[in-house]
Every structure is written in structure tokens, then in C-alpha cells.
N, CA, C and O atoms as CSV, one atom per row, in Angstrom:
chain,resi,resn,atom,element,x,y,z
A,1,MET,N,N,17.258,-21.234,-46.520
A,1,MET,CA,C,16.953,-19.729,-46.869
A,1,MET,C,C,15.919,-18.856,-45.957
A,1,MET,O,O,14.732,-18.935,-45.639
A,2,LYS,N,N,17.052,-17.954,-45.702
A,2,LYS,CA,C,16.550,-17.001,-45.057
A,2,LYS,C,C,15.192,-15.990,-46.359
A,2,LYS,O,O,15.062,-15.778,-47.564
A,3,ALA,N,N,14.109,-15.513,-44.350
A,3,ALA,CA,C,13.049,-14.832,-46.323
A,3,ALA,C,C,13.408,-13.584,-46.147
A,3,ALA,O,O,13.958,-13.327,-45.076
A,4,LYS,N,N,13.269,-12.849,-46.805
A,4,LYS,CA,C,13.055,-11.939,-47.302
A,4,LYS,C,C,12.389,-10.755,-46.963
A,4,LYS,O,O,12.822,-9.613,-47.119
A,5,MET,N,N,11.350,-11.079,-46.508
A,5,MET,CA,C,10.142,-10.477,-45.910
A,5,MET,C,C,9.268,-11.669,-44.588
A,5,MET,O,O,9.187,-12.894,-44.680
A,6,ARG,N,N,8.592,-10.564,-43.174
A,6,ARG,CA,C,8.216,-11.559,-42.957
A,6,ARG,C,C,6.877,-10.591,-41.977
A,6,ARG,O,O,7.277,-9.826,-41.099
A,7,PHE,N,N,5.775,-10.688,-42.164
A,7,PHE,CA,C,4.534,-10.215,-41.517
A,7,PHE,C,C,3.486,-10.889,-41.356
A,7,PHE,O,O,3.186,-11.754,-42.179
A,8,SER,N,N,2.589,-10.588,-40.084
A,8,SER,CA,C,1.478,-10.908,-39.576
A,8,SER,C,C,0.268,-10.391,-39.463
A,8,SER,O,O,-0.095,-9.329,-38.959
A,9,LEU,N,N,-0.729,-11.818,-40.328
A,9,LEU,CA,C,-2.399,-10.915,-40.560
A,9,LEU,C,C,-2.688,-11.606,-39.536
A,9,LEU,O,O,-2.223,-12.621,-39.018
A,10,LYS,N,N,-3.910,-10.587,-39.221
A,10,LYS,CA,C,-4.880,-10.993,-38.549
A,10,LYS,C,C,-6.378,-11.881,-39.434
A,10,LYS,O,O,-6.913,-11.631,-40.514
A,11,ALA,N,N,-6.631,-12.819,-38.522
A,11,ALA,CA,C,-8.034,-13.395,-39.684
A,11,ALA,C,C,-9.101,-12.208,-40.255
A,11,ALA,O,O,-9.693,-11.177,-39.937
A,12,GLY,N,N,-8.858,-13.241,-41.429
A,12,GLY,CA,C,-10.040,-12.728,-42.495
A,12,GLY,C,C,-8.853,-11.341,-42.908
A,12,GLY,O,O,-9.483,-10.349,-43.274
A,13,GLU,N,N,-7.473,-11.152,-42.906
A,13,GLU,CA,C,-7.160,-9.785,-43.199
A,13,GLU,C,C,-7.121,-10.130,-45.418
A,13,GLU,O,O,-7.201,-11.132,-46.129
A,14,ARG,N,N,-6.994,-8.975,-45.606
A,14,ARG,CA,C,-5.966,-9.816,-47.172
A,14,ARG,C,C,-4.871,-9.489,-47.474
A,14,ARG,O,O,-4.547,-8.456,-46.889
A,15,ILE,N,N,-3.745,-10.072,-48.446
A,15,ILE,CA,C,-2.612,-10.140,-49.069
A,15,ILE,C,C,-2.933,-9.895,-50.236
A,15,ILE,O,O,-3.896,-10.513,-50.689
A,16,PHE,N,N,-2.130,-8.780,-51.209
A,16,PHE,CA,C,-1.932,-9.096,-52.465
A,16,PHE,C,C,-0.760,-9.290,-52.948
A,16,PHE,O,O,0.103,-8.426,-53.101
A,17,ILE,N,N,-0.655,-10.845,-53.302
A,17,ILE,CA,C,0.805,-11.107,-53.519
A,17,ILE,C,C,1.236,-11.630,-55.732
A,17,ILE,O,O,0.998,-12.639,-56.396
A,18,ASN,N,N,1.619,-10.869,-55.917
A,18,ASN,CA,C,1.985,-11.224,-57.798
A,18,ASN,C,C,0.293,-11.923,-58.453
A,18,ASN,O,O,-0.069,-13.026,-58.863
A,19,GLY,N,N,-0.595,-10.139,-58.191
A,19,GLY,CA,C,-1.581,-10.062,-58.758
A,19,GLY,C,C,-2.323,-11.249,-57.840
A,19,GLY,O,O,-2.965,-11.746,-58.766
A,20,ALA,N,N,-2.568,-11.785,-57.065
A,20,ALA,CA,C,-3.821,-13.067,-56.947
A,20,ALA,C,C,-4.035,-12.450,-54.755
A,20,ALA,O,O,-3.130,-12.238,-53.947
A,21,VAL,N,N,-5.149,-12.392,-54.607
A,21,VAL,CA,C,-5.461,-12.166,-53.387
A,21,VAL,C,C,-5.852,-13.277,-52.131
A,21,VAL,O,O,-6.459,-14.346,-52.057
A,22,LEU,N,N,-5.346,-12.636,-51.475
A,22,LEU,CA,C,-4.606,-14.308,-50.709
A,22,LEU,C,C,-5.634,-13.293,-49.283
A,22,LEU,O,O,-5.823,-12.082,-49.172
A,23,THR,N,N,-6.160,-14.641,-48.279
A,23,THR,CA,C,-7.206,-13.728,-47.551
A,23,THR,C,C,-7.135,-15.142,-45.948
A,23,THR,O,O,-7.657,-16.232,-46.185
A,24,VAL,N,N,-6.774,-15.017,-45.148
A,24,VAL,CA,C,-6.541,-16.017,-43.805
A,24,VAL,C,C,-7.810,-15.651,-42.933
A,24,VAL,O,O,-8.480,-14.628,-42.792
A,25,SER,N,N,-7.865,-17.496,-42.177
A,25,SER,CA,C,-8.556,-17.366,-41.902
A,25,SER,C,C,-8.360,-17.432,-40.307
A,25,SER,O,O,-9.353,-17.878,-39.731
A,26,GLN,N,N,-7.715,-17.220,-39.810
A,26,GLN,CA,C,-6.967,-17.729,-38.662
A,26,GLN,C,C,-5.272,-16.304,-38.431
A,26,GLN,O,O,-4.477,-15.994,-39.319
A,27,LYS,N,N,-5.288,-15.913,-37.315
A,27,LYS,CA,C,-4.115,-14.657,-36.982
A,27,LYS,C,C,-2.860,-15.880,-37.855
A,27,LYS,O,O,-2.854,-17.026,-37.405
A,28,VAL,N,N,-1.947,-15.574,-38.965
A,28,VAL,CA,C,-0.789,-16.046,-39.042
A,28,VAL,C,C,0.243,-15.106,-39.599
A,28,VAL,O,O,-0.006,-14.012,-40.105
A,29,THR,N,N,1.739,-15.794,-39.411
A,29,THR,CA,C,2.751,-14.860,-39.801
A,29,THR,C,C,3.292,-15.331,-41.337
A,29,THR,O,O,3.553,-16.529,-41.447
A,30,LEU,N,N,3.471,-14.501,-42.489
A,30,LEU,CA,C,4.355,-15.163,-43.136
A,30,LEU,C,C,5.034,-14.882,-43.386
A,30,LEU,O,O,5.411,-13.837,-42.854
A,31,SER,N,N,5.980,-15.565,-44.546
A,31,SER,CA,C,7.658,-15.153,-44.869
A,31,SER,C,C,7.344,-15.507,-46.400
A,31,SER,O,O,6.767,-16.389,-47.035
A,32,LEU,N,N,8.011,-14.383,-46.622
A,32,LEU,CA,C,8.070,-14.735,-48.507
A,32,LEU,C,C,9.713,-15.063,-48.584
A,32,LEU,O,O,10.393,-14.787,-47.596
A,33,LEU,N,N,10.172,-15.493,-49.442
A,33,LEU,CA,C,11.506,-16.803,-49.076
A,33,LEU,C,C,12.052,-16.048,-50.561
A,33,LEU,O,O,13.280,-16.029,-50.647
A,34,ASN,N,N,11.325,-15.445,-51.703
A,34,ASN,CA,C,12.062,-14.920,-52.834
A,34,ASN,C,C,11.682,-13.370,-53.360
A,34,ASN,O,O,11.723,-12.679,-52.342
A,35,GLU,N,N,11.583,-13.131,-53.684
A,35,GLU,CA,C,11.401,-11.719,-54.347
A,35,GLU,C,C,9.814,-11.810,-55.042
A,35,GLU,O,O,9.613,-12.296,-56.155
A,36,ALA,N,N,8.477,-11.107,-53.943
A,36,ALA,CA,C,7.070,-11.178,-54.149
A,36,ALA,C,C,6.659,-9.808,-54.658
A,36,ALA,O,O,7.057,-9.014,-53.806
A,37,ARG,N,N,6.006,-9.100,-55.713
A,37,ARG,CA,C,5.435,-8.169,-55.321
A,37,ARG,C,C,4.011,-8.055,-54.574
A,37,ARG,O,O,2.937,-8.364,-55.089
A,38,PHE,N,N,4.173,-7.604,-53.396
A,38,PHE,CA,C,2.901,-7.709,-52.656
A,38,PHE,C,C,2.314,-5.993,-51.896
A,38,PHE,O,O,2.744,-4.842,-51.963
A,39,LEU,N,N,1.449,-6.486,-51.391
A,39,LEU,CA,C,0.555,-4.856,-51.102
A,39,LEU,C,C,-0.406,-5.421,-49.892
A,39,LEU,O,O,-1.257,-6.261,-50.181
A,40,LEU,N,N,-0.286,-5.014,-48.697
A,40,LEU,CA,C,-0.843,-5.012,-47.664
A,40,LEU,C,C,-2.232,-4.657,-47.789
A,40,LEU,O,O,-2.430,-3.812,-48.662
A,41,GLU,N,N,-3.536,-5.168,-46.999
A,41,GLU,CA,C,-5.040,-4.737,-47.162
A,41,GLU,C,C,-4.952,-3.120,-46.640
A,41,GLU,O,O,-5.682,-2.259,-47.132
A,42,SER,N,N,-4.010,-2.843,-45.632
A,42,SER,CA,C,-3.890,-1.893,-45.316
A,42,SER,C,C,-3.603,-0.959,-45.709
A,42,SER,O,O,-3.953,0.087,-45.163
A,43,HIS,N,N,-2.769,-0.992,-46.935
A,43,HIS,CA,C,-1.874,-0.119,-47.816
A,43,HIS,C,C,-3.113,0.256,-49.137
A,43,HIS,O,O,-2.848,1.020,-50.065
A,44,VAL,N,N,-4.001,-0.207,-49.033
A,44,VAL,CA,C,-4.739,-0.455,-50.290
A,44,VAL,C,C,-5.825,0.752,-50.174
A,44,VAL,O,O,-6.525,0.987,-49.189
A,45,LEU,N,N,-5.801,1.583,-51.618
A,45,LEU,CA,C,-6.397,2.597,-50.925
A,45,LEU,C,C,-7.394,2.502,-51.992
A,45,LEU,O,O,-7.122,2.264,-53.169
A,46,GLN,N,N,-8.751,2.734,-51.440
A,46,GLN,CA,C,-10.109,2.273,-52.480
A,46,GLN,C,C,-10.238,3.195,-53.446
A,46,GLN,O,O,-9.443,4.117,-53.625
A,47,VAL,N,N,-11.048,3.020,-53.975
A,47,VAL,CA,C,-11.344,4.180,-55.225
A,47,VAL,C,C,-11.868,5.331,-54.635
A,47,VAL,O,O,-11.444,6.487,-54.656
A,48,THR,N,N,-13.178,4.682,-53.930
A,48,THR,CA,C,-13.790,5.712,-52.867
A,48,THR,C,C,-12.976,7.282,-51.810
A,48,THR,O,O,-13.436,8.349,-51.403
A,49,GLU,N,N,-11.576,6.591,-51.733
A,49,GLU,CA,C,-10.440,7.288,-50.861
A,49,GLU,C,C,-10.075,7.810,-51.876
A,49,GLU,O,O,-9.818,8.884,-51.334
A,50,ALA,N,N,-9.794,8.004,-53.029
A,50,ALA,CA,C,-8.947,8.608,-54.125
A,50,ALA,C,C,-9.506,9.882,-54.544
A,50,ALA,O,O,-10.032,10.124,-55.630
A,51,THR,N,N,-9.350,10.600,-53.650
A,51,THR,CA,C,-9.981,11.812,-53.800
A,51,THR,C,C,-9.498,13.334,-53.923
A,51,THR,O,O,-10.241,14.309,-53.805
A,52,THR,N,N,-8.298,13.363,-54.147
A,52,THR,CA,C,-7.365,14.191,-54.610
A,52,THR,C,C,-6.273,13.845,-54.846
A,52,THR,O,O,-5.774,12.900,-54.236
A,53,PRO,N,N,-5.755,14.378,-55.596
A,53,PRO,CA,C,-4.209,14.057,-57.256
A,53,PRO,C,C,-3.518,13.145,-56.620
A,53,PRO,O,O,-3.775,12.009,-57.020
A,54,MET,N,N,-2.870,13.194,-55.926
A,54,MET,CA,C,-1.500,12.606,-55.006
A,54,MET,C,C,-2.737,10.743,-54.622
A,54,MET,O,O,-2.427,9.608,-54.983
A,55,ARG,N,N,-4.051,11.167,-53.815
A,55,ARG,CA,C,-4.113,9.621,-53.961
A,55,ARG,C,C,-4.787,9.022,-55.030
A,55,ARG,O,O,-5.083,7.831,-54.931
A,56,GLN,N,N,-5.143,9.790,-56.253
A,56,GLN,CA,C,-5.989,9.716,-57.586
A,56,GLN,C,C,-4.500,8.826,-57.359
A,56,GLN,O,O,-4.622,7.768,-56.742
A,57,LEU,N,N,-2.777,9.301,-57.943
A,57,LEU,CA,C,-1.811,8.683,-58.085
A,57,LEU,C,C,-1.401,7.781,-57.601
A,57,LEU,O,O,-0.524,7.206,-58.246
A,58,TYR,N,N,-1.774,7.211,-56.315
A,58,TYR,CA,C,-1.200,6.398,-55.455
A,58,TYR,C,C,-2.351,5.448,-56.080
A,58,TYR,O,O,-1.942,4.415,-56.610
A,59,PHE,N,N,-3.465,5.636,-56.076
A,59,PHE,CA,C,-4.982,4.089,-56.543
A,59,PHE,C,C,-3.948,3.940,-57.813
A,59,PHE,O,O,-3.401,2.837,-57.812
A,60,VAL,N,N,-3.455,5.021,-59.177
A,60,VAL,CA,C,-3.294,4.147,-60.210
A,60,VAL,C,C,-1.730,3.035,-59.953
A,60,VAL,O,O,-1.424,1.963,-60.475
A,61,ALA,N,N,-1.132,3.765,-59.081
A,61,ALA,CA,C,0.301,2.814,-59.184
A,61,ALA,C,C,0.145,1.616,-58.495
A,61,ALA,O,O,0.826,0.664,-58.875
A,62,GLN,N,N,-0.878,1.423,-57.234
A,62,GLN,CA,C,-1.184,0.537,-56.625
A,62,GLN,C,C,-1.807,-0.912,-57.511
A,62,GLN,O,O,-1.506,-2.105,-57.471
A,63,SER,N,N,-2.697,-0.201,-58.209
A,63,SER,CA,C,-3.282,-1.000,-59.588
A,63,SER,C,C,-2.319,-1.333,-60.138
A,63,SER,O,O,-2.714,-2.171,-60.948
A,64,ILE,N,N,-0.890,-1.187,-60.276
A,64,ILE,CA,C,0.711,-1.736,-61.314
A,64,ILE,C,C,0.825,-2.942,-60.947
A,64,ILE,O,O,0.895,-3.942,-61.661
A,65,LEU,N,N,0.859,-2.808,-59.096
A,65,LEU,CA,C,1.091,-4.092,-58.484
A,65,LEU,C,C,0.250,-5.057,-58.288
A,65,LEU,O,O,0.630,-6.227,-58.348
A,66,ILE,N,N,-1.410,-4.625,-57.940
A,66,ILE,CA,C,-2.172,-5.416,-57.846
A,66,ILE,C,C,-2.731,-5.899,-59.008
A,66,ILE,O,O,-3.610,-6.759,-59.065
A,67,ASN,N,N,-2.253,-5.382,-59.852
A,67,ASN,CA,C,-2.531,-6.332,-61.062
A,67,ASN,C,C,-1.798,-6.311,-62.191
A,67,ASN,O,O,-2.127,-5.765,-63.244
A,68,PRO,N,N,-0.319,-7.194,-61.868
A,68,PRO,CA,C,0.488,-7.278,-63.082
A,68,PRO,C,C,0.629,-7.489,-64.362
A,68,PRO,O,O,1.579,-7.347,-65.131
A,69,GLN,N,N,-1.479,-8.192,-64.605
A,69,GLN,CA,C,-1.908,-8.093,-66.056
A,69,GLN,C,C,-2.345,-7.286,-66.395
A,69,GLN,O,O,-3.173,-7.443,-67.292
A,70,ASP,N,N,-2.096,-6.068,-65.949
A,70,ASP,CA,C,-2.524,-5.009,-66.970
A,70,ASP,C,C,-1.660,-3.938,-66.330
A,70,ASP,O,O,-1.974,-2.759,-66.492
A,71,ALA,N,N,-0.652,-4.248,-65.655
A,71,ALA,CA,C,0.586,-3.366,-66.013
A,71,ALA,C,C,0.610,-1.959,-67.059
A,71,ALA,O,O,0.287,-0.774,-66.977
A,72,GLU,N,N,1.084,-2.704,-67.876
A,72,GLU,CA,C,1.668,-1.890,-69.438
A,72,GLU,C,C,0.444,-0.846,-69.756
A,72,GLU,O,O,0.758,0.287,-70.119
A,73,LYS,N,N,-1.144,-1.242,-69.613
A,73,LYS,CA,C,-1.999,-0.056,-69.830
A,73,LYS,C,C,-2.168,1.279,-68.505
A,73,LYS,O,O,-2.346,2.487,-68.659
A,74,VAL,N,N,-2.019,0.419,-67.150
A,74,VAL,CA,C,-2.404,1.114,-66.433
A,74,VAL,C,C,-0.603,1.917,-66.420
A,74,VAL,O,O,-0.914,3.108,-66.416
A,75,MET,N,N,0.501,1.894,-66.414
A,75,MET,CA,C,1.319,2.309,-66.840
A,75,MET,C,C,1.477,4.280,-67.520
A,75,MET,O,O,2.001,5.334,-67.160
A,76,SER,N,N,0.399,3.603,-68.970
A,76,SER,CA,C,0.769,4.852,-69.434
A,76,SER,C,C,-0.880,5.945,-68.868
A,76,SER,O,O,-0.894,7.132,-69.194
A,77,ALA,N,N,-1.885,5.454,-68.199
A,77,ALA,CA,C,-2.526,6.070,-67.113
A,77,ALA,C,C,-1.712,6.427,-66.005
A,77,ALA,O,O,-2.195,7.249,-65.226
A,78,PHE,N,N,-0.516,5.958,-65.758
A,78,PHE,CA,C,-0.092,6.902,-64.530
A,78,PHE,C,C,0.677,7.969,-65.098
A,78,PHE,O,O,0.846,9.066,-64.565
A,79,ARG,N,N,1.049,7.668,-65.997
A,79,ARG,CA,C,2.720,8.573,-66.353
A,79,ARG,C,C,1.622,10.134,-67.044
A,79,ARG,O,O,1.969,11.313,-66.989
A,80,LYS,N,N,0.032,9.472,-67.758
A,80,LYS,CA,C,-0.128,11.018,-68.008
A,80,LYS,C,C,-0.864,11.942,-66.943
A,80,LYS,O,O,-1.178,13.121,-67.111
A,81,LEU,N,N,-1.096,11.074,-65.681
A,81,LEU,CA,C,-1.887,10.750,-63.861
A,81,LEU,C,C,-0.504,11.883,-63.799
A,81,LEU,O,O,-0.682,13.071,-64.067
A,82,TYR,N,N,0.611,11.442,-63.484
A,82,TYR,CA,C,2.111,11.836,-62.810
A,82,TYR,C,C,2.402,13.209,-63.594
A,82,TYR,O,O,2.653,14.303,-63.089
A,83,ASP,N,N,2.296,12.844,-65.089
A,83,ASP,CA,C,2.582,14.555,-65.728
A,83,ASP,C,C,1.666,15.417,-65.393
A,83,ASP,O,O,1.992,16.583,-65.170
A,84,SER,N,N,0.583,15.073,-65.315
A,84,SER,CA,C,-0.090,16.446,-65.195
A,84,SER,C,C,0.329,17.160,-63.813
A,84,SER,O,O,0.662,18.338,-63.690
A,85,ILE,N,N,0.222,16.000,-62.609
A,85,ILE,CA,C,0.721,16.175,-61.647
A,85,ILE,C,C,1.835,17.400,-61.169
A,85,ILE,O,O,1.452,18.494,-60.754
A,86,LEU,N,N,3.262,17.018,-61.301
A,86,LEU,CA,C,4.116,17.095,-62.275
A,86,LEU,C,C,3.883,19.059,-62.491
A,86,LEU,O,O,4.301,20.115,-62.018
A,87,LEU,N,N,2.946,18.545,-63.515
A,87,LEU,CA,C,2.917,20.322,-63.632
A,87,LEU,C,C,2.787,21.604,-62.953
A,87,LEU,O,O,3.442,22.647,-62.975
A,88,ILE,N,N,1.555,21.138,-62.235
A,88,ILE,CA,C,0.928,21.907,-61.254
A,88,ILE,C,C,1.278,21.751,-60.180
A,88,ILE,O,O,0.462,21.924,-59.275
A,89,THR,N,N,2.727,21.337,-59.861
A,89,THR,CA,C,3.352,20.893,-58.185
A,89,THR,C,C,4.438,22.012,-57.921
A,89,THR,O,O,5.628,21.769,-58.119
A,90,THR,N,N,3.975,23.316,-57.442
A,90,THR,CA,C,5.473,24.430,-57.043
A,90,THR,C,C,6.216,23.563,-56.099
A,90,THR,O,O,7.426,23.357,-56.183
A,91,ASP,N,N,5.328,22.999,-55.074
A,91,ASP,CA,C,6.637,23.552,-54.129
A,91,ASP,C,C,7.069,22.448,-54.024
A,91,ASP,O,O,6.556,21.329,-54.049
A,92,GLU,N,N,8.473,22.977,-53.851
A,92,GLU,CA,C,10.080,22.172,-54.262
A,92,GLU,C,C,9.951,21.257,-54.013
A,92,GLU,O,O,9.594,20.465,-54.885
A,93,PRO,N,N,10.212,20.719,-52.379
A,93,PRO,CA,C,9.845,19.654,-51.948
A,93,PRO,C,C,9.123,18.235,-52.161
A,93,PRO,O,O,9.532,17.077,-52.075
A,94,ALA,N,N,7.902,18.793,-52.468
A,94,ALA,CA,C,7.121,17.323,-53.177
A,94,ALA,C,C,7.782,17.400,-54.561
A,94,ALA,O,O,8.541,16.530,-54.991
A,95,ARG,N,N,7.515,18.248,-55.065
A,95,ARG,CA,C,7.972,18.194,-57.092
A,95,ARG,C,C,9.047,17.049,-56.141
A,95,ARG,O,O,8.369,16.042,-55.934
A,96,GLU,N,N,10.227,16.914,-55.620
A,96,GLU,CA,C,11.373,15.688,-55.498
A,96,GLU,C,C,10.660,14.800,-55.422
A,96,GLU,O,O,10.660,13.961,-56.323
A,97,ALA,N,N,9.650,14.660,-54.116
A,97,ALA,CA,C,9.352,14.059,-53.824
A,97,ALA,C,C,9.115,13.179,-54.986
A,97,ALA,O,O,9.512,12.052,-55.282
A,98,LEU,N,N,8.288,14.108,-55.593
A,98,LEU,CA,C,6.760,13.078,-56.996
A,98,LEU,C,C,7.868,12.714,-57.744
A,98,LEU,O,O,7.875,11.527,-58.067
A,99,CYS,N,N,9.156,13.631,-58.252
A,99,CYS,CA,C,9.977,12.138,-59.163
A,99,CYS,C,C,10.517,11.507,-58.878
A,99,CYS,O,O,10.818,10.654,-59.713
A,100,ARG,N,N,11.153,11.367,-57.344
A,100,ARG,CA,C,11.746,10.591,-56.626
A,100,ARG,C,C,10.710,9.185,-57.234
A,100,ARG,O,O,10.924,8.323,-58.087
A,101,ALA,N,N,9.468,9.489,-56.275
A,101,ALA,CA,C,8.592,8.265,-57.158
A,101,ALA,C,C,7.847,7.810,-58.141
A,101,ALA,O,O,7.127,6.818,-58.257
A,102,GLY,N,N,8.252,9.070,-59.134
A,102,GLY,CA,C,7.704,8.380,-60.859
A,102,GLY,C,C,9.065,7.663,-61.395
A,102,GLY,O,O,8.928,6.826,-62.288
A,103,ASP,N,N,10.245,7.918,-60.949
A,103,ASP,CA,C,11.914,7.082,-61.123
A,103,ASP,C,C,11.571,5.901,-60.322
A,103,ASP,O,O,12.289,4.969,-60.684
A,104,LEU,N,N,10.498,5.442,-59.064
A,104,LEU,CA,C,10.774,4.386,-58.378
A,104,LEU,C,C,9.892,3.570,-59.494
A,104,LEU,O,O,10.334,2.438,-59.687
A,105,VAL,N,N,8.457,3.997,-60.454
A,105,VAL,CA,C,7.896,3.681,-60.426
A,105,VAL,C,C,8.679,3.235,-62.099
A,105,VAL,O,O,8.758,2.113,-62.601
A,106,GLU,N,N,9.027,4.172,-62.493
A,106,GLU,CA,C,9.608,3.402,-63.806
A,106,GLU,C,C,10.937,2.270,-64.164
A,106,GLU,O,O,11.306,1.728,-65.206
A,107,ALA,N,N,11.608,2.214,-62.203
A,107,ALA,CA,C,12.524,1.530,-62.081
A,107,ALA,C,C,11.532,-0.214,-61.819
A,107,ALA,O,O,11.752,-1.389,-61.526
A,108,ASP,N,N,10.706,0.464,-62.079
A,108,ASP,CA,C,9.615,-1.197,-61.213
A,108,ASP,C,C,9.543,-1.615,-60.411
A,108,ASP,O,O,9.429,-2.836,-60.311
A,109,ARG,N,N,9.589,-0.443,-58.978
A,109,ARG,CA,C,10.139,-0.525,-57.891
A,109,ARG,C,C,8.696,0.317,-56.802
A,109,ARG,O,O,8.542,1.235,-55.996
A,110,ILE,N,N,8.085,-0.536,-57.350
A,110,ILE,CA,C,6.312,0.262,-57.281
A,110,ILE,C,C,5.846,0.148,-55.716
A,110,ILE,O,O,5.180,1.121,-55.363
A,111,PHE,N,N,6.006,-0.592,-54.962
A,111,PHE,CA,C,5.982,-0.846,-53.345
A,111,PHE,C,C,6.832,0.493,-52.391
A,111,PHE,O,O,6.501,1.135,-51.394
A,112,GLU,N,N,7.786,0.498,-53.082
A,112,GLU,CA,C,9.152,2.302,-52.587
A,112,GLU,C,C,8.091,3.315,-53.343
A,112,GLU,O,O,7.643,4.329,-52.809
A,113,ALA,N,N,7.907,3.064,-54.095
A,113,ALA,CA,C,6.936,4.041,-54.964
A,113,ALA,C,C,6.195,4.242,-54.258
A,113,ALA,O,O,6.337,5.247,-53.560
A,114,LEU,N,N,4.914,3.310,-54.059
A,114,LEU,CA,C,3.870,3.973,-52.945
A,114,LEU,C,C,4.291,4.573,-51.476
A,114,LEU,O,O,3.706,5.601,-51.137
A,115,LYS,N,N,4.738,4.314,-51.062
A,115,LYS,CA,C,5.623,4.632,-49.590
A,115,LYS,C,C,5.728,6.393,-49.933
A,115,LYS,O,O,5.245,7.237,-49.178
A,116,VAL,N,N,6.374,6.680,-51.073
A,116,VAL,CA,C,6.973,8.107,-51.300
A,116,VAL,C,C,5.854,8.853,-51.724
A,116,VAL,O,O,5.738,10.067,-51.551
A,117,ILE,N,N,4.790,7.909,-52.442
A,117,ILE,CA,C,3.225,9.030,-52.199
A,117,ILE,C,C,2.347,9.454,-51.172
A,117,ILE,O,O,1.697,10.484,-50.996
A,118,ARG,N,N,2.559,7.914,-50.247
A,118,ARG,CA,C,2.171,8.062,-49.007
A,118,ARG,C,C,2.417,10.006,-48.354
A,118,ARG,O,O,1.755,10.908,-47.839
A,119,THR,N,N,3.618,9.760,-48.772
A,119,THR,CA,C,4.175,11.420,-48.034
A,119,THR,C,C,3.696,12.248,-48.160
A,119,THR,O,O,3.368,13.076,-47.310
A,120,LEU,N,N,3.468,12.247,-49.640
A,120,LEU,CA,C,2.534,13.675,-49.752
A,120,LEU,C,C,1.165,13.946,-49.555
A,120,LEU,O,O,0.704,15.035,-49.898
A,121,PHE,N,N,0.156,12.689,-48.813
A,121,PHE,CA,C,-1.459,12.696,-49.357
A,121,PHE,C,C,-1.388,14.303,-48.152
A,121,PHE,O,O,-1.937,15.289,-48.644
A,122,GLU,N,N,-0.764,14.508,-46.720
A,122,GLU,CA,C,-0.981,15.720,-46.329
A,122,GLU,C,C,-0.954,16.715,-46.848
A,122,GLU,O,O,-1.985,17.387,-46.880
A,123,PRO,N,N,0.025,17.097,-47.342
A,123,PRO,CA,C,0.004,18.375,-48.077
A,123,PRO,C,C,-1.368,18.311,-49.333
A,123,PRO,O,O,-1.776,19.210,-50.069
A,124,ASP,N,N,-1.607,17.561,-49.262
A,124,ASP,CA,C,-1.914,17.009,-50.810
A,124,ASP,C,C,-4.017,18.242,-50.337
A,124,ASP,O,O,-4.682,19.200,-50.733
A,125,ALA,N,N,-3.982,16.743,-48.923
A,125,ALA,CA,C,-5.013,17.123,-48.134
A,125,ALA,C,C,-5.630,18.542,-47.174
A,125,ALA,O,O,-6.728,18.774,-46.668
A,126,ILE,N,N,-3.781,19.635,-47.246
A,126,ILE,CA,C,-4.845,20.515,-47.236
A,126,ILE,C,C,-5.103,21.525,-47.893
A,126,ILE,O,O,-5.481,22.654,-47.582
A,127,SER,N,N,-4.694,20.671,-49.526
A,127,SER,CA,C,-5.284,21.965,-50.530
A,127,SER,C,C,-6.557,21.280,-50.726
A,127,SER,O,O,-6.121,20.333,-51.380
A,128,VAL,N,N,-7.462,21.123,-50.664
A,128,VAL,CA,C,-8.597,20.147,-50.539
A,128,VAL,C,C,-9.693,21.773,-50.123
A,128,VAL,O,O,-9.617,22.318,-49.022
A,129,ALA,N,N,-10.367,22.143,-50.950
A,129,ALA,CA,C,-11.091,23.389,-50.774
A,129,ALA,C,C,-11.811,22.636,-49.343
A,129,ALA,O,O,-11.875,21.425,-49.128
A,130,THR,N,N,-12.287,23.683,-48.516
A,130,THR,CA,C,-13.367,23.551,-47.304
A,130,THR,C,C,-15.086,23.185,-48.182
A,130,THR,O,O,-15.576,23.773,-49.147
A,131,PRO,N,N,-15.454,22.406,-47.649
A,131,PRO,CA,C,-17.020,22.207,-48.327
A,131,PRO,C,C,-17.731,23.036,-47.253
A,131,PRO,O,O,-17.783,22.836,-46.040
A,132,PRO,N,N,-18.529,24.495,-48.350
A,132,PRO,CA,C,-19.692,25.194,-48.194
A,132,PRO,C,C,-20.102,25.162,-47.334
A,132,PRO,O,O,-20.158,26.164,-46.622
A,133,GLU,N,N,-20.739,23.637,-46.867
A,133,GLU,CA,C,-21.571,23.763,-45.234
A,133,GLU,C,C,-21.101,23.883,-43.861
A,133,GLU,O,O,-21.753,24.101,-42.840
A,134,ALA,N,N,-19.393,23.635,-44.081
A,134,ALA,CA,C,-18.528,24.027,-42.932
A,134,ALA,C,C,-18.084,25.264,-42.521
A,134,ALA,O,O,-17.904,25.699,-41.384
A,135,VAL,N,N,-17.877,25.947,-43.979
A,135,VAL,CA,C,-17.806,27.338,-43.784
A,135,VAL,C,C,-18.958,28.133,-43.004
A,135,VAL,O,O,-18.509,29.033,-42.295
A,136,GLN,N,N,-20.341,27.988,-42.988
A,136,GLN,CA,C,-21.605,27.944,-42.667
A,136,GLN,C,C,-21.459,27.723,-41.271
A,136,GLN,O,O,-21.735,28.624,-40.480
A,137,ALA,N,N,-21.065,26.647,-40.902
A,137,ALA,CA,C,-21.633,26.074,-39.290
A,137,ALA,C,C,-19.948,26.888,-38.736
A,137,ALA,O,O,-19.861,26.841,-37.509
A,138,ALA,N,N,-18.959,27.431,-39.275
A,138,ALA,CA,C,-18.582,28.052,-38.744
A,138,ALA,C,C,-18.913,29.159,-37.987
A,138,ALA,O,O,-18.039,29.769,-37.371
């Protein structure tokens, strides 16, 4: 059987597969032989990092992937946040990417949606207000 997905993990690195959290004690290469929902630790956004609307949307979408048993509840939160962000997004390329991500989530293609949402992090970060102490230091 040919591997559908192959990747390497370093010692101590975690991977989330179908709602389970796995960690490895030494460097290892894994091959997934069938369809599985997975997320590498390096792609997991911590709640403290969800500081902008796009990062919050990513966090909610990743929760659907990491905790499939709660997917139905989390999906309603995703839809509310998605609709709110879509309402205030005026940049046309960003709107198109956001719509594509929403369609992917609705089609249960969460991993692909996360990749699209990650592309929206940079413009989102630019719109964050500069902290007052940074203005005073300038």
C-alpha cells in the first residue's frame, strides 16, 4: 500500500491524528497509509497567539481538526466568527481567500482551509494598532 502522507518528527515533537495526540521519543518518519485528519505541532496555534481576527478564525478551525468529537459545536462558532470577519473585510483578494477557506471548512477539508487562512495572517497583522509605548519610543 502506497503512503498517502509521509513526514518526519523530531524527538519530543507532537502530532494530532484523528483527535489523538501522539508524541515521539526519538526522531521518526511516519507514513499515513489511509485518510486521516492530522496537524503537526508546528502548525498548531496556541490560544495566546490568537491575537487577530484571522488568527482567531484559524484557532477555531484547528479546533475542529484537533477535537473531532466537538466539531459540531465548534463549527457554529467558526461560522459566527467567519461571518463577522467577512462582513468587515473590504480587501477583495482577502475576501476571496476567506470565502475559499469557508468553503473548504464547509466541505470538511479543514487542513486545506488552515493553509488558506495562514496566508491571511500577514495583512491581518499589519492592521493591528501600534502599542502606545512603541509610539512614544519612536
